Structures are given as structure tokens and as C-alpha cells.
N, C-alpha and C positions, 0 to 999 in steps of 0.2 A: 229176674235179675238180682233182686235182693236176697233171695234164698241162695243163689249161686255164691254171691259175695259173703254171706254169713257162714256158708259151708267152707268156703276158701279160707276165711279167717280162722275158723275153728281148727282146721287141720294145720295151717301155718303156725298157729299158737302152740299146739301140742308138740310140733316139731321143734320150734324155737326154744321151748322149755327144756329140751334134751339136747341142745347143740353141744354142750360140753361132752356128752357121751359120743356124738358123732365125731367130734375133734379127737377125742381119746382113741377111737378106732382108727381114724385117719393117720394119726401120729405113729401109732404102733405099726401100721401097715407100711407107711413110708420109710420107716427106719429099719424094720426088722424083716420085711418080706424078701423074697428071693432076689429081687432087683433093688433092694433098699441099701441104706448106707452101711448098715451092719447086719447082714442076714443072720436070722436066728429063728429057726422053725418053732421052737418051744414058746418064745416070747410072742411071736406072730400068732400062735394059736390063741393067745389071750384075746386078741382082738376079734377073732372069729366067734369065740364064745359070747363076747359082748354083742357082736352083731346079730348072732342068731337068737339069743335068749334074753340078755339083759335089755337091749335097746327096744325090742318089741314090747316087752313087759312094761317098761317105763312109759312108752308112748301110750299103751293101753290104759295104764293107771292115770296118766295126766289127762287123757280125754274123758275117762269116766268121772274123775274128780272135778273136771271143769263143767260137766253137765249136772252133776249133783253134789257130791261130797266125797270124802276119802273112802267111804264104803262102796260108792259107785265105782271108784278106781279099783278097788279090790275085786268087785264083781267082774269088771272088764278083764283083769288079769286072769281070773279063773276061767272066764270064757275063752280067752286066747289059747289056754293050754290045749284045747282040742285041735286047734289049727297047727300049733307048734309040734304036736306029736305026729301029725300026718306029714308035715312039710316045714322043717325049720327054715328052709331058704325063703319061704313066703311069709316070714314072721312080720315084717314091717307092714305089708299090705293087710295081713290078717288083724294086726293091731289097730289099723285104721277103720276096720269093720267092727271089732269087738268093743273099741272104745265108746262110740255112740250108743252101741247096742246095750252094753252093761250099764253105762251111765244113765241112760234114759229109762231103763227098766227099773233100776233101783230108785230113781227119782220118784216114780209113781208108787213104788212099794213103800218108800219112806213117808209119803203122804198118807198112805193107809195106816202105817204104824202110829203116826202122830195123831191121826184122827180117831182111830177105833181101838188102840191098844192101851191097856191099863199101865199106869206108871210103874207099878211093881214088877210087871213082867215084861217091860219094854226091852230091856237088855237081852233077856232070854230069847224073846221072839225075833229080835233083830238079828242075833247071831245065827239063829236057825234058819231064818229066812234068807240071810245072806249066803249061807253055805248051800242051801237048797237052790237058790238062783244061780250060783256059780256052777254047780253040778249040771243043772239042766241046760245052761248055756254051753258049757264045755262039751257035753255029749252031742247037743244039736249042731254045734259048729264042726265037730269031728266027722259027723255023718252027712251033713247038708251043706256046709259052707267050705270045708277045707279044699275039696276038689275044685270048686269054682274059683277060689282065691289062687290055687296053684295055676289053673289055666289062665287067669288073668295075668299073673306075674310072668308066665312064659310068653304070652301074647305081647305084653308091654316090652319084654326084652327083645322079641323079634322085631317089633315096630322100631325100636331104637336102632337095632342093628341094620334094618333096612334103610332107615334115614341116613345113618352114617355111611353105609356102602354106597348109596347113590348121591352123596354129597349134598343132601338138602338141610344139613344142620344149621347152615347160615341163615335159611329162610326164617327160622324161629326168632331171630333178632327183630324182624318186622313187627312181631307181636311183643317181644320182651321189652324193648326200649320204650314204647309208648305206655305199656303197662307199668313200668317202673316210675315214670314221670307222674302218673296219676296215683301214686302211693299204693300201687298194687304189687310192689316188688316182693314183699314178704310172702304174699299168696302165691305168686309165680314161682318163686325160688323154693321156699320151705314146704309149700303145699303140693307142688307138682315135680319140680326138677330133682329135689333132694331124694325123695323116695325112689324115683326111677334111676337116679344116679347110683344110689346105694345098691340097688339090685344089680346094676351093671358092674359096679366095682367089686362085688362079691364074686362075679364070674371071671373078670379080666384083670383084676387088681387095681383098676382106676376107671375114671369116667370123665369124658369131656363135658358132660352136663353140668358139673359143678362150676365150670368156667363161664357159662353163658351169661347168667344174671350177675355173677359177682365180678366180672371183668371191669376194673375201674377205668379202663382206657377210654371209652366213648365219653363218659362224663368228664374225665380229666381233660381230654382234648378240647371239649366244648368250653370249659372254664379257662383253659389256656388261650383259646381263640378269643374269648371275651377280654381277657387280660391284655392281650396284645392290642385289641381294638380300643380299649379304654385306658391305654397306658399313660395318657396325659392327665387323667383324673386320679389324683392322688388318693382320695377317700375310696373310690371304687376299686382302685388297683390293690389297696391293702385288703379289702374285703374279699376280692376275687383270689388273691394269693392265699389268704387263710382258707377259703373254701377249697382251692386246689390241694393244699396240703392235707386238709381233713379227708378229702375224697381219696387221695393216693395212699397216704400213710395210715390215716385212721380208719379207712374203709367204710366211712358213713356216706352212702350215696345220696341220701335225702338232701344234702346241702346244695345240690345244683338243680333240684326240681324247680324252686321258685323262678330261677332264671329262665328255664324253658317254658314254664307256664305263663311267664310275662310275654313271651314271643314264641308261639308254637312253631314258627318256621325253623326253629333251631332243632326241632324233632328230626328233620331230614338228615343233617350231617350226623346226628346221634345214631340214627339207624344204619346209615352207610358205614360209620366207624365200628359199630357192633357187627355188622356183616362182614367187613373186612377182617376183623379180629377172629371171628368164628371160622372163616375160610382158612386163615392161617392155622388155627388150632387144628382144623380137620386135615389139611394137607400135610402137616408135620406130625400128626398123630399125638397131639398134646392131650394130657389128662392129669388129674390130680387123684391122689389116693383116697382123699376123704372130702368132707364138707368144708367149705371155706367160709369162715365167719369170725370177724367181719370180712368184707371184700377188700381187704387191703393188699397192696403189692407184696408186702413182706409175708403175710399169711399164705398168699397164693404160692409164692416161691417155696416156702416151707412144705406145703402140702404137694407141690409138684414132684419133689424128690430129685434124686441125682440125675436120672435119665431125661427128665422133661423140663428141668429148670430153665435152661437157656431158650428152648423153643417157646415156652410159655411166656417168658419175658419178652421175646420177639413179638408174640401176638399182641401183648399189652401195648408195646411200643407202636405197633402198626395201627392198632385201633385208635390210639391217642393221636398219632399223626394225621390220620385220615379225617377224624372228627375235628381236630383243631384247625386244619387247613380249611375244611368244608365250612366251619362255623365262621371263621375269619372272612372267607369270600362271601359268605351269605351276608354278613354284617355290612361289608363293604358295598355289596350290591344294594342292599337296603338303603344305605346312605344315611342312617339315623345317627349322625354325629352329635346332635344336640339333645337326644333323648336318652334317658336311662332305662336300661332293660330290667334292672332290678325293681320288682314291685315296691313302690313307695308306701310309707305308712299312711294308712287311711286317716283323713282329717275332715270332720264335718263340724262346722262352727268351732267351738272351743274343745269339743270332745275328741280325744285321740285314741284310736285303737280299741274303744270301749264298746262291748256289746252286752247290754244288760239282760237280765233274765226275761225270756220270752219277748225280746224286743227286736226281731229281725225285721227292721224296717228297711225298705229299699234304699233309703238315702244313707244307710250306715256305711255301705262299701261303695263309695262313689269314686269316680276318676279324680286324678289330681286337679288342683286349681290351675287354670292356664297361667303361663309364665307372666304375661303382662298384668294379670290380675293380682299375682303375688307381689309384683313390684309396686303396685298401688297401695298395698297394705302397709301400715306403718309398723316399723320394726324397732324394737328396744334392744338395748345392749344385753340385758340379762333377762330374757323372756322366760317367764314362768310357765310350767306346763300344768294346766288344770284339766281335770277329768270329770265334769259333772254330767248329769243325765240330760238327755234331750227332753223338751217339754212333752212330746208325744209319749215318751217312755213313762214320765211321771203320771201322766193321765191314764195310761193303760192299766197299771196295777201298782199296788203299794209295794215299795221296796226301800232298801237303805238309800240315803241320799248319795252316797259314793260307794261303789263296790270295793274301793281300796281301803275302807275303814275296817278295823277289827279283823284283819287277815291273820290267820293262824296256820292255814295250810294252802299252798299253791301247787297245783299239778301241771307239769309240762306234758303235753299230749302229742303223740304221733300215731301212726297206724299200728306199729308193733310194740311201742312203748319201750324200746331197747336202744336204738341207735341215735338218730338225730335229737330226740327229746332228752335223752340222757346226757348228751353233750351240752345241750342248752341249759339243763337244770344245773349241771356243774359250773358252768360260766356264771349263772345267776347266783348260786350260793356263794361264789367267790366275790361277786359284785355286792351282795348283801353284807358280807363280812367287811369289805372295804369301806362301805357306807356306815358301818357301825349299827346296823339294824339287826336285832335278834328276836327270837320268839316266833319266827315264821319257818315252818317246815316245808321243804321243797321236795316233791316226790315226782315219779315219772309213771305214766299210764298209757296203756292202749286206749283208743277212742271208745271202745265198748266195754271197757272195764274201769271206768272212773268211779271212784268211791263217793258216797253220798255226802261225806263231810268236807269235801273240797270247797274252799271259799272262792278261789279264783283259778281259772284255766288259762294257760298260756299256750298258744298254737300258732302255726304259720297261717297266713292269710289264705293261701290256696287250699290247704288242708281243711280250713274252717268252712270254706265255700262248698267243699266236696262232702261234708259230713253234717247233714241237717240236724242230727241229734245234739250237736254242740250248740245250735241256735237258741236253745231253751235254757242255757246255763250262762253264768257270768264269765265272760271270756275277755282276755286281752290278746288281741290279734297283733302279730309282729310279722315283719318282712321275712326274717330268716333267723334260724337258731345261731348262726355264726356272727351276727351283727351285734357287737357289744354296745353300740349306741342305743339300741332298742332296750337293753336292760337298764341303762342309765335313765331313759325316759320313764320306764316302769317304776324304778326306785324313786324318781322324782314324784310320780303320782302317789306312791305310798307315803312319802314324807309330807307331801301337801295335805293328804287325808289325815295323817296323824297330828298335823299342826293346825288343822281346821280351816285349811284353804282349799279344800277339794270342792 
């Protein structure tokens, strides 16, 4: 399972790095193709050159570079030339093979150069070895792999056609919606649906596959159902309204994941909403000309083009309505009018949200204190937020007394390091500026690409629980990236540490 997840992350990452090229191809297609807004065969041909040659080369380079370095990326591009010569239409699938092949082979060769090559001749042998590696791989892929890649591409296209012809496309949402909630949305979309969709779009001018994971309707409907149910709670109403806007217009789907993970029963209306939207897309032959990123209503309508704009909007509205009504009815059935579905900030003793280096104790992430026990606790008008270590953590290994001291670099972390964490980092930078705190760099990272010089990691509670590699790092766990109060608490911890009250 770990191998599958790592493979999925690898492919989704190299696709995400080149999303700009996907959008470039999609925009040229939706505007200048035969059914576009301003048909122009010459301009449309530019998108085809980018699809057949530029995009596969960039994917191959990014993958090779990710596995080794820039020379590994070059080796992957040279290897891809063998497949592009035989079948340019299979370039994307060929790149997904050439990338790990060239990158891994050069990684081993680089180790040989660093170990056994003299410094005076290192550049000479590196260039000769790189050229030789590229030539061998290109010839090998031309004769050995090109035909297999072409067969796979044709088979994948036939499989998609069969699914669409028999109306089974909606069944995919039974897998897509749960995968999204468990932070596998980038793997599902960029690792699987996007390559298949690009192959179909090349043949037919568009693909419904681009709409399946990016449809904001199910998540938006669930948030609106929650908003209606919690309409009397002013704080929660504002938070849900912000999340709904971010979901619909910003296209950042991760904002609703914590709400669902706090009550997995909401998965059912999400799935039903996704299925309803996909059925609508299938019946009315909806498609977009290119990749949708981010999954915003505005981006989707732009990529849908003139002929599919209204039907696509109808599908989004249908999935929103079905998911929203289903979520509201489920919440009413549950009758939880006194409980908050949003996961609350973890509090154990006086430590809030703190997970020290190598201190994943079971008591760190405990349920909320019962309401009656909260009422028995003395309250002060201006309660300070202190963030000390627990006694068990101090005995386990030496570390700073407070992880909020001497902070120079804070990393906001999510699965892809692009969507929700980027939004949270932007909000936190603004909060730091408002608080008058300077000298702290705030960056965004994917969970498996965190740099060593990060002083503190900020991530969502559910994401932290699903990623054990974070348990060995200094983390500040929050309920959600849209909750501004979480950043106020974090700033309070930083200020207390700076003033010696931590």
C-alpha cells in the first residue's frame, strides 16, 4: 500500500508541476478549435505541438529531476525521444515511463561518478556518460517500449469509451469522493484522471474526466447543508461561509475535508451528490477542453467553452443541491444540535496543538473535555495561551523548552503543497504582519518534501493523523486552514515564547 501511495504521489507531483502547460493547451483549444469561441486552425495547431512534444518532455524532465537532479531530467527527455518518434500521440504515457527510468538510472550513475571519478575529469565523464545513457535509453524505448506504450494508450482510450458508452462513469464517484476526503485528491486527479483525460481530449476535443474530481458541487453542497444546520451559531456560520466561498470560487477542496472527517456519515451525501453530477454530465455530454486547476466554478466554465458552459453549470448545481439536501437531512436525522462537527483544537493540560519532536504520545490527540467539566474550570477574562512541553516529552529526549522560541522558518504542509496550505500560509503571513512580528519566513510544502531547516510545521489535525512521518517533527496542529482564530492562537504562542512566558 505504501508503494502504491508513493508511486501515486510521484506521478501526481510531476503532473502538478506542469499544470500551467495543461491550462495553456486547454485555453488554446477552447478558444481556437473548430467549436471554440474564435476558430483558428493555425493558433489551435500550437496547442497540438505543445500536447505532443512540449508537455511530454516537461513531464519526463520533471520526473527525472525529482528522482535525481537536472541531469536525470535530461536523461529522461532523451529517453522519451524514442517513443515520440514512434507515436507522438502516446507521449504523455511514454513520459510517465521515461521519467522514473531515466531519473533512477542517472541517480545510480551519479553515485558512481562521485565515488570513483577524479575531480579533474568529472565534467568530461559526466557529459559523456549522460549522452551515452540518453542514446541507449532512446534506442531501447524505440524498439522495446514504444509499441507497448501505444497499445496501453489505445486500450485506456477504449476502456474510457466503453465506460462512457454504458453509462458507468458515475460509478467512479463512489471511489473519488472518499479518496478526496482522505487527502488523495491530487493522486486521483493528477495521477490518473488527467493523463487519461488528455488522451481522450486529443481524440475528441474534450473529456468528461476533467470534471469528475474537480467538480466543486458535492463539497459546496455539504458546506451549505452544514451552514443551514448551524445557522444560529454565528462563529460557525462565518467559518462555513468562508469555506463555501473558498470551495466554490477559490477551487480549494481541502477546506471541507475536516468537516467530513469529523463525521464520516457526511460521506454518503457527498458520494450521492458526486454521482448525481456525473450522471448529469454524462447525459448532456458535458466536457472541458483541458485540465481544470484549481477546481473553481469560474475555471470550469472557462474550460467548458461555448457549447458546454450551460450544461456543465447545470451539473455543478445539481450535485450541489443533492449533496446539500442530503447533508442537511442527515444532520437533522442525527439530531446533534448541541455538538460541533468541526474538529476542535486539541487541548491537553495547558499545551495546545503542540506535538514535539518524536513525542507522539496517545494523550496528545484526545477528545474534547466534556461540557460539564469545562464549566467547572475557572475562567479568566483575558486567558493567556501557553504552550509548554508535557512532562513525558521532557523526559523522553532533550529539546528546546518551547518549540515557538527562535522561529525563523515555518512550513505550512498539505498533500500537494499547493492548494489549502498555500491559502493558510497567505492568511498567516497577513496575521504576522498585523501582529507586528517580523523575521519569520512562511513557506508551503508537500508532506514528503519538507526541508530540513523548517523550525515548525503547521498542518491540519486530520492530515497529521494520516501522515506518520510528521510525528517526528515539531508540529502545530490546527482545525482548518480557513480558521483565522487558529492563527491568532499560534501568534499568541509565538509572542509568549518571545516574551519568556512559554
